[in-house]
Phi, psi and omega in degrees: 000136174220180186248033190297328181296317180288319179296321176298322177297314178301317181291339178281351182274348179237169184251025179298319180249022184054039181246030191268039181297335181269359180285349186245122173022256191295327181296321179292316182299325181286344183288139182297340180275350186301316182298329181286329185255357182295130177269126181291125183256127181298335179301333182301320180296322180294317180294318179303315180295320180299322185273354183237337185247319186278169183300154178304135181196174174264117178262118183249121175261109185239177183149194180272161174299130179096002181281358177090021184295315181296321178296322178295316178301316179300315181297316181299310184291328175294318177301326181279353182076020182273142176278129189219118179266108185291347180278343180273132179290323179233137175206150178251137177232165174256123181282161180305333180275003175094348179278166180268155177220126175273122180257122177253102189301313178206101181304328183292336181278346181282135182297149179295323180238148183300131181206144177049044178064018176264136179292143181266176188297315183297324179288330174295318178295319178296320178296323179295317178298318179297320179302314182292319180295338177266014175084018180247184185241163173225132177240111188237136172254130183207135169291150190299314185302301180302325181294312181297316183297327185268330190302319182298337182290353176292340191248162194278308186268160179297322179298315180294323179297313181291319180298320182292323178295318179296318178298320179295317178298319178297321178296321177295318181292316181291319176047051181266354177075009181274153175274122180227156180260130168253116194059246179242020183257114179283125184230149166233114182251124177244113182267100184297333183294341180257001179265135181303128180237009184299325181304333185301322189303307183288327178291323177292319178297322176299319181293313187283349178253008183296149189306314189297337181276353185239005184300323182292338183297326183297330181273355181283141182286357177256000192298335183283346176230004182290120181293332181293311180294322179297315180299317178301314182294320180293324177296317179295317181295325182253031189309312185301310183287320179300311182294321181297312182293316181299316179299313180296321180299313182289328174296314181301314179301313182298314182295330180263021167095007178244090179269115180273148177280166175305318181299317181296318179294320178302314180301313184294317184289325176292316179294326180303332181270316188264333186067018180077014184253136179273171179301318181295331184272353182294129176232171183276081179269165172303133188301328186286338188295309183259032177294140186303327179293333173284312185297327180303326181258002178089020180257150165243107187065237181262002185251135177286131177264099186303328181297328180294338180290353172295338175278114189307316184293327178291318177299320180294319179293320181297324180294338181289339174057036179304320185285355177258357181277138177285130180247149174291342176281352181302326183300315179284325184283312188264324183267305182284340182049047184275059185295329181299325183271342189256343184222158172287171187301316184296314179293319180300318180295320178298316181294312184294325176294318182288331185295334182302326183247354188236357189303331186244016179262157179298136178098350181293318179302314181294324177300315180297319180295318178299319178295320180297320181304319187266332196227013178288152181247023182295134180241355180294121184299325180294315180295319179299316178297320178296320179297318177302317181293318185285322183278319182249270178197167182295328182273351191297311183296320177296318180299318179300318181297322180283319181299320184265005177074015178288328179223167178245153181302146182236180178297330178299320178295320178293322180294326176300315180295319181298314180297319181294315179298321178296320177294322180295317186276318185234358174082009177225154178296160180296145176274003177089356181251300180211159180246115176288135174262121188240161170259125180207162177288141178273065184251356183086355180247125181284129179279145182288329179237125183225146178278128179269126180258351180171174178222151176242118173295128182301326182294344181265002178274134175220150170250127182245141175260118183250130180294133179274180181279357181303325182294337177296318185262335181234085181299137180086359179237058182296141176230150181234144173246152185259136177228147177273134179240130178240119181051046177069011174253121184276134176279153183286332184287141177273137175277101183275168176300314177303324177295314181297321177295319178295318179296324178298318178294317178300315180302325181270009174087010178270109182258117179259122181271347181229089183253165181303135182304322180294320178292316179301319179298319180296318179294316180295325178296319178296317180298319180296316181294324177295317180298317180295325181294327185260005182302319185291343183271358185287138173255111186295341183268356183241130175246130180237134178233156176243135178248118183272124180234159178297329183273355181142175183258141176249129174262128181241126180250126179244136182242135174271113185278171182296333180268016175083012180260157177250127178226153179280132181273000000 
């Protein structure tokens, strides 16, 4: 007896061997293992309420390919007890309240123009409008591009077509889940691409490693050396640390501009267990080679497997170069080789066995670090905090606490912003009283004399945590964004993790003259909003300059008097 059907299913979820037939919507849903590994999405409850309680409308679930839209539709309709054929592009169901609902499985799959007796996109939209006007509902899944391009064609004039497209794009951007009318068409647009999906990774990993899916492995004659079964067991044994690192990793990617789809995360986590190898292909290899911590980054042992980089999420993880970062834990890990204190017995045995032949070859250090990321058993709070700083950044752990509502912003957070702004404007940390706002060249070189356009009292700076819209769609998964507040007026720009990391570097005197354009835009946006906020406080008759000296800064105020003379105030 073996578990080849389930392992084949896992391998079908990634594209390492071009076997990813189950990675796409309906093929995955039809698989008998889908119900066991399906992650329950909180958004389903919101959609269910919309289709049964609120007024008739077209509910559009949009986003990028791979965001899990088809799976969400399946979950919603299953919850309602509706029979739903995922192979049909259009189907009508009866909702629990007795009304009809037209289900459009994937608007993007419908041809742009009518062909071979298939209805085209514009006619599907017209049919949807008719359904709503007759007191019924429409539940549609659509990728953003085809939806935007076709929607305007519902209307007669070019102005109305363009206006309707802009309104639709605004609804996608705002993503507030409210029912609004474009012209006379009531719509609720939910853009899955803007909803936090990081939680999916650990919940999916929990599903695919559950006991009942692995019971047959114990009876297999390869189970004592099978890397697939070993990886599953090691992940379960080291669950706390494995889940923590994976969750932090996907948060880090998202915050730094790489938002992975549900499909991408699924591919990486499935490959992390199997390495793209089926039950029949399993051989008695060195245990360290196909260790899950290697496979997650696309390595086999100490060697990078270029083919694994075809999986987008693996390529993204590899680019982070976590295993090349110097850690303060390196002394115990690499020099002291304190494996007894740093790992559980199973991982320790794998490392010590592999070390006999690999201790002095290239890539061994990185292998140890990858293993440490996923499977260390360190409980010392100081060491854990150091690891967060060394692997991610000094601000990362604090940011997580604020993002997840575990803690609230404090004066320390405001002081970080104050020091950073002071460094930006005058090149020195804040003195704790006020921050001069200056005009200077953006050359990376601080000018000795600068014109002051205004000042910000440090005591009036606050950092506020504002709840995002994620809680609307994912109950119990509240998220918060950080905003800078000056004298109780909130700025529009969000304080992102990259900004906080940049501000931390500025505070410590690290001046980067070539920063990421997106980060630069965010910083400039904050500076612009601060200037606009203080415009009303300007005295046109007073000029203030700051003179930077080694012994301290001098502020000089010059006043233009009524008789045309300039005097120092």
